[in-house]
C-alpha positions in Angstrom: 101.4 -208.6 -47.7 98.6 -209.8 -45.4 95.1 -209.3 -46.9 92.4 -207.8 -44.8 88.7 -207.7 -45.1 87.3 -204.8 -47.2 86.6 -201.7 -45.1 84.8 -198.8 -46.6 82.9 -196.8 -43.9 81.7 -194.2 -46.5 80.2 -196.8 -48.9 76.6 -195.8 -49.8 74.2 -198.8 -49.5 72.3 -199.6 -52.7 69.6 -201.4 -50.8 68.6 -200.3 -47.3 69.2 -203.0 -44.6 66.4 -204.5 -42.5 66.3 -203.0 -39.0 65.7 -206.6 -37.7 69.2 -207.5 -38.9 70.9 -204.8 -36.9 70.8 -206.9 -33.7 71.5 -210.6 -33.0 68.5 -212.9 -32.5 68.9 -213.2 -28.8 69.1 -209.5 -28.1 66.6 -208.2 -25.5 65.3 -205.5 -27.9 63.6 -208.2 -30.0 61.8 -209.5 -26.9 60.7 -206.0 -25.9 59.5 -205.4 -29.4 57.4 -208.5 -29.3 56.0 -208.3 -25.8 55.0 -204.6 -25.8 52.8 -205.4 -28.9 50.8 -207.7 -26.6 50.3 -205.3 -23.8 47.0 -203.5 -23.3 47.8 -199.8 -23.7 44.2 -198.6 -23.9 44.6 -196.4 -20.8 47.3 -194.4 -22.8 45.4 -194.4 -26.1 42.2 -193.2 -24.5 43.8 -190.1 -23.2 44.4 -188.8 -26.8 41.2 -187.0 -27.9 42.5 -183.9 -29.7 42.3 -184.2 -33.5 44.1 -180.9 -34.2 47.8 -180.3 -34.4 50.7 -182.5 -35.3 50.1 -186.3 -34.7 52.0 -187.5 -31.6 54.4 -190.4 -31.6 52.9 -193.8 -31.4 52.4 -194.8 -27.7 53.6 -198.4 -28.5 57.0 -197.0 -29.7 57.3 -194.7 -26.7 56.6 -197.5 -24.2 59.2 -199.7 -25.9 61.7 -196.9 -25.7 61.2 -196.3 -22.0 61.3 -200.0 -21.1 64.5 -200.5 -23.1 65.9 -197.3 -21.5 65.1 -198.5 -18.0 66.8 -201.9 -18.8 69.9 -200.0 -19.7 69.8 -197.8 -16.6 68.7 -194.7 -18.6 66.1 -192.8 -16.5 66.9 -189.3 -17.7 64.9 -188.1 -20.7 67.9 -186.1 -22.0 70.1 -189.2 -21.8 67.4 -191.2 -23.5 67.2 -188.7 -26.3 70.9 -189.0 -26.9 70.8 -192.8 -26.8 68.1 -192.8 -29.5 70.9 -191.7 -31.9 73.7 -193.8 -30.4 72.1 -197.1 -29.3 71.2 -199.6 -32.0 68.6 -201.3 -29.9 66.8 -198.0 -29.4 67.0 -197.1 -33.1 65.5 -200.5 -33.9 62.6 -200.1 -31.3 61.9 -196.5 -32.3 61.8 -197.2 -36.0 64.7 -194.8 -36.3 62.6 -192.0 -34.8 64.2 -189.6 -32.3 61.7 -187.8 -30.0 63.3 -185.0 -28.2 63.8 -185.0 -24.4 60.8 -182.8 -23.7 58.5 -185.2 -25.6 59.9 -188.2 -23.8 59.6 -186.5 -20.4 56.0 -185.3 -21.1 55.0 -188.8 -22.2 56.3 -190.2 -18.9 54.7 -187.5 -16.9 51.3 -187.7 -18.7 51.1 -191.5 -18.5 53.0 -192.2 -15.3 50.1 -194.0 -13.6 49.4 -196.1 -16.7 53.0 -197.1 -16.9 52.9 -198.2 -13.3 49.8 -200.3 -13.9 51.7 -202.3 -16.5 53.1 -204.3 -13.5 49.8 -206.3 -13.4 50.1 -207.2 -17.0 53.7 -208.4 -16.6 52.6 -210.7 -13.7 49.9 -212.0 -16.1 52.6 -212.7 -18.8 54.8 -214.5 -16.2 51.8 -216.6 -15.2 51.1 -217.5 -18.8 54.7 -218.6 -19.1 54.4 -220.7 -15.9 56.7 -218.5 -13.8 54.2 -217.6 -11.1 54.2 -220.6 -8.7 53.1 -219.0 -5.4 54.3 -221.9 -3.4 56.3 -219.5 -1.4 56.5 -215.7 -1.7 58.9 -213.4 0.1 58.0 -209.8 1.2 60.4 -207.1 2.0 60.8 -203.3 1.9 63.6 -201.0 0.9 64.1 -197.3 1.5 64.7 -195.3 -1.8 65.9 -191.8 -1.7 63.4 -189.1 -2.6 64.2 -186.3 -5.0 64.8 -184.0 -2.0 67.4 -183.3 0.6 66.8 -184.2 4.3 68.4 -180.8 5.1 65.3 -179.2 3.5 63.1 -180.7 6.2 62.0 -179.0 9.4 60.2 -180.3 12.5 56.9 -178.9 13.7 58.5 -177.6 16.9 61.1 -175.7 15.0 58.5 -174.4 12.6 56.7 -172.7 15.5 59.9 -171.1 16.7 61.1 -170.1 13.2 57.7 -168.6 12.4 57.8 -166.4 15.5 61.3 -165.3 14.8 60.5 -164.5 11.1 57.4 -162.5 12.1 59.5 -160.4 14.5 62.2 -160.0 11.9 59.7 -159.0 9.2 58.0 -156.4 11.6 61.4 -155.0 12.4 62.4 -154.7 8.7 59.0 -153.1 7.8 59.4 -150.5 10.5 62.9 -149.8 9.2 61.7 -149.4 5.7 59.0 -147.0 6.8 61.4 -144.9 8.9 64.0 -144.7 6.0 61.4 -144.2 3.3 62.6 -140.7 2.2 66.3 -141.6 2.3 65.5 -144.7 0.2 63.7 -142.5 -2.4 66.9 -140.7 -3.0 68.8 -144.0 -3.1 66.4 -145.7 -5.6 66.3 -142.7 -7.9 63.5 -143.0 -10.5 62.0 -146.1 -8.8 59.1 -145.7 -6.5 61.1 -146.6 -3.5 58.7 -149.0 -1.8 59.9 -152.2 -3.3 60.6 -154.8 -0.6 64.3 -155.2 0.2 65.8 -158.6 -0.9 66.2 -159.8 2.7 62.6 -159.0 3.5 61.3 -160.7 0.4 63.3 -163.8 1.2 62.0 -163.9 4.8 58.4 -163.5 3.6 58.8 -166.4 1.2 60.3 -168.6 3.9 57.5 -167.6 6.3 54.9 -168.6 3.7 56.6 -171.9 3.2 56.7 -172.6 6.9 53.0 -171.6 7.4 52.0 -174.0 4.5 54.0 -176.8 6.0 52.6 -176.2 9.4 49.0 -176.3 8.0 49.7 -179.6 6.2 51.1 -181.2 9.4 48.1 -180.0 11.4 45.7 -181.4 8.7 47.6 -184.7 8.9 47.2 -184.8 12.7 43.5 -184.1 12.4 43.1 -186.9 9.8 45.0 -189.3 12.0 42.9 -188.6 15.0 39.7 -189.1 12.9 41.0 -192.4 11.7 41.9 -193.6 15.2 38.5 -192.4 16.5 36.7 -194.4 13.7 38.8 -197.5 14.5 38.0 -197.2 18.3 34.3 -196.8 17.6 34.3 -199.8 15.2 36.1 -201.9 17.9 33.6 -200.7 20.5 30.7 -201.7 18.4 32.3 -205.1 17.7 32.7 -205.7 21.4 29.2 -204.5 22.1 30.4 -201.6 24.2 29.2 -198.0 24.0 31.1 -195.6 21.8 33.9 -193.8 23.4 34.5 -190.1 22.7 38.0 -188.8 22.0 39.6 -186.8 24.8 41.5 -184.6 22.3 39.3 -182.0 20.7 42.0 -180.1 18.7 44.8 -182.5 17.8 48.2 -180.9 17.4 51.3 -182.4 15.6 54.1 -183.6 17.7 57.2 -181.4 17.9 59.3 -184.0 16.2 56.9 -184.4 13.2 58.7 -183.2 10.1 57.9 -181.7 6.7 60.2 -181.4 3.7 59.9 -178.2 1.7 61.1 -179.8 -1.6 59.0 -182.9 -1.5 56.5 -182.6 1.3 55.2 -186.1 0.9 58.5 -187.8 1.5 59.8 -188.6 5.0 63.0 -189.0 6.8 63.7 -192.8 7.2 66.5 -195.0 8.3 67.9 -197.3 5.7 69.7 -200.6 6.0 73.0 -198.8 6.7 71.4 -197.2 9.8 71.6 -193.8 8.1 68.8 -191.3 8.0 67.7 -190.3 4.5 64.8 -188.4 2.9 63.0 -191.3 1.3 60.0 -193.4 0.5 59.4 -197.0 1.6 59.2 -199.3 -1.5 57.6 -202.7 -1.0 57.8 -205.9 -3.1 56.5 -209.4 -2.9 58.5 -211.9 -4.9 57.8 -215.5 -6.0 60.7 -217.3 -4.3 61.1 -219.9 -7.1 61.3 -217.5 -10.1 62.0 -214.0 -8.6 59.0 -212.6 -10.4 57.6 -209.6 -8.5 53.9 -210.4 -8.0 53.0 -207.3 -6.0 54.7 -203.9 -5.4 53.8 -200.7 -3.7 55.4 -197.5 -2.4 54.4 -195.3 0.5 55.7 -192.7 2.8 55.1 -194.8 5.9 58.4 -196.0 7.4 56.9 -198.9 9.4 56.7 -202.2 7.6 53.9 -204.2 9.4 51.1 -202.1 8.0 52.1 -203.0 4.4 51.7 -206.8 4.7 47.9 -206.9 4.4 48.0 -204.7 1.4 50.7 -206.8 -0.3 48.7 -210.0 0.3 45.6 -208.5 -1.2 47.6 -207.2 -4.2 49.0 -210.7 -4.8 45.5 -212.0 -5.0 44.4 -209.2 -7.2 47.3 -209.7 -9.6 47.3 -213.5 -9.7 43.8 -214.6 -8.7 45.0 -216.7 -5.7 46.8 -216.4 -2.4 50.3 -217.9 -1.9 50.7 -221.1 0.1 53.6 -219.6 2.2 54.9 -216.2 3.0 58.2 -215.2 4.6 59.2 -211.7 5.8 61.8 -210.4 8.3 61.1 -209.4 11.9 59.9 -205.9 10.9 56.6 -207.4 9.6 55.9 -209.5 12.7 52.6 -208.8 14.6 49.8 -210.9 16.0 47.4 -209.1 13.7 49.4 -210.0 10.6 49.8 -213.6 11.6 46.0 -213.8 12.2 45.3 -212.4 8.8 47.6 -214.9 7.1 46.0 -217.7 8.9 42.6 -216.6 7.8 43.8 -216.6 4.2 45.3 -220.1 4.5 48.8 -218.8 4.2 51.5 -220.3 6.3 53.7 -217.6 7.8 57.5 -217.6 8.3 58.0 -214.3 10.1 60.5 -214.3 13.1 59.5 -212.3 16.1 63.1 -211.3 16.8 65.8 -209.8 14.5 68.4 -212.3 13.6 71.4 -211.8 11.4 71.8 -213.9 8.3 74.8 -215.8 9.5 73.2 -216.6 12.8 70.4 -218.8 11.4 72.6 -221.8 11.0 73.5 -221.6 14.7 69.9 -221.6 15.9 69.2 -224.8 17.9 65.8 -226.5 17.5 63.6 -226.4 20.6 63.0 -230.0 21.9 60.1 -231.4 23.8 56.3 -231.0 23.5 54.7 -227.7 22.8 53.2 -226.2 26.1 49.5 -225.9 26.1 49.7 -222.3 27.0 52.3 -221.5 24.4 52.0 -218.0 22.9 51.9 -217.3 19.2 55.4 -215.8 19.5 56.8 -219.0 21.1 55.2 -221.2 18.4 56.8 -219.0 15.6 60.2 -219.1 17.2 59.9 -222.9 17.6 58.8 -223.4 14.0 61.6 -221.3 12.6 64.3 -223.2 14.5 63.3 -226.5 12.9 65.1 -227.7 9.8 62.1 -227.1 7.6 61.5 -223.7 9.1 65.1 -222.5 8.6 65.0 -223.7 5.0 61.7 -222.0 4.2 62.8 -218.7 5.8 66.1 -218.8 3.9 64.1 -218.5 0.7 63.6 -214.8 1.5 67.4 -214.3 1.3 67.7 -215.7 -2.2 64.6 -214.2 -3.7 63.4 -210.7 -2.6 66.8 -209.4 -1.5 68.6 -210.2 -4.8 65.6 -208.5 -6.6 66.2 -205.3 -4.6 69.9 -205.5 -5.4 69.2 -205.9 -9.2 66.7 -203.0 -9.2 69.2 -200.7 -7.5 72.4 -201.8 -9.1 71.4 -202.9 -12.6 68.4 -200.7 -13.2 69.9 -197.8 -11.3 66.9 -197.0 -9.1 68.8 -195.7 -6.1 67.0 -192.3 -6.1 63.6 -191.4 -7.4 63.5 -188.5 -9.9 59.8 -187.8 -9.4 58.2 -186.1 -6.4 55.1 -187.0 -4.5 53.7 -190.4 -3.4 51.5 -191.0 -6.5 54.3 -190.3 -9.0 57.0 -192.1 -7.1 54.7 -195.1 -6.6 53.9 -195.4 -10.3 57.6 -195.2 -11.2 58.5 -197.8 -8.7 55.8 -200.2 -10.1 57.0 -199.4 -13.6 60.5 -200.3 -12.6 59.2 -203.6 -11.1 57.4 -204.3 -14.4 60.6 -203.8 -16.4 62.3 -206.2 -13.9 59.6 -208.8 -14.6 60.0 -208.5 -18.4 63.8 -208.9 -18.2 63.3 -211.9 -15.9 60.9 -213.5 -18.3 63.4 -212.9 -21.1 66.3 -214.5 -19.2 64.1 -217.6 -18.7 64.2 -217.9 -22.5 60.5 -217.1 -23.0 59.1 -215.5 -26.1 55.5 -214.5 -26.8 53.3 -214.4 -29.9 49.6 -214.1 -30.5 47.7 -217.4 -30.8 44.8 -217.8 -33.2 42.1 -217.3 -30.5 43.7 -214.0 -29.4 45.2 -215.4 -26.2 48.9 -215.1 -25.2 51.0 -218.1 -25.9 54.7 -218.6 -24.9 57.2 -220.6 -26.8 61.0 -221.1 -26.4 63.2 -218.9 -28.6 64.5 -220.4 -31.8 68.0 -221.8 -31.6 68.6 -221.1 -35.3 
């Protein structure tokens, strides 16, 4: 009879095994365990000042758990709690501790901003490992669904009509309640008889929501006018002209301006599939050689051109230097952006016209001398039709676009679970930080503390 290996699942272990031996040496959990120990978590630690009560879980352990969970497409605190029992990598990182879903969720909520700021440290780690080249960076944006339905949004024009209709409906119902008061006393029995009918209470709640949304849109319109007025005055002073006063004394939102009742800070945007969704605009600037995200942001502004200056400055803030080249699609083209890049010494590869990916190879180079009166747009078109221009612009297709695909497909961030710009922004940046750590891991980099306290990288052992 064939002999099999001994199998005794109920065997009691005489000596407890080392948690380090639960996973192979090349498992990402070992990398996460090492690298989080090197991160500066003082922003999280400093928020704990209460000495009374039960001691909380160690923030280092909680950060490791959330990073590993994100790498496994686990963004729900309830699913993460279950995985802490079932996933060996999580049991190893948590030291066999199992925080409940409320504790995990509260940690994420309380330290959401600090988790997002870890992106800067991951860029620093990548730089220490030699993965931040900045010879060419690619900038792009992607629309990510908000935690709200677009059917819960209403335009300002419709709000005015709906507010008037609801006021008339409420007045009618109140008169009906007053007229039928005695009859309702008999119907309600021992109750007082002046409780609002369910349909009236629902209408009043809806009216209050509409009034609040209208006030927010009107406040935005006033803030926008004040900003435009300040920009006009600054431009007038720059040109040496007298200040011009605004013609609009009381700005009013446009009838098409919308507000969502579930997540008021989100906006209806058109995604790459030409579909309109309730979303935020997530931006990322990627090192074209290594796919390290060197800058990331998220706003509720659908237009892309205004994000380029902020991304360029964030690259400088995160790395200490500007890139040599920057590519972006036609949505980022503007004379103002090209002027800014030129002032920073950054060569731009931004087409003025939308061109499909498969059409670039068919673009013919423009022959002959450059006209003396050539516009900036003409010069950019000409540069991008050269062999070097086509090759440099193609770097965008193999850097930032695959990063977005990885974040959405592998890390599962197709819809945000947090509401509001600030929370959504931090979670997007934290996701980008996790992407950077996994990219560093796939490059075969491991970290340890050097004697002088600085970070040092070394290739993983092949043993």
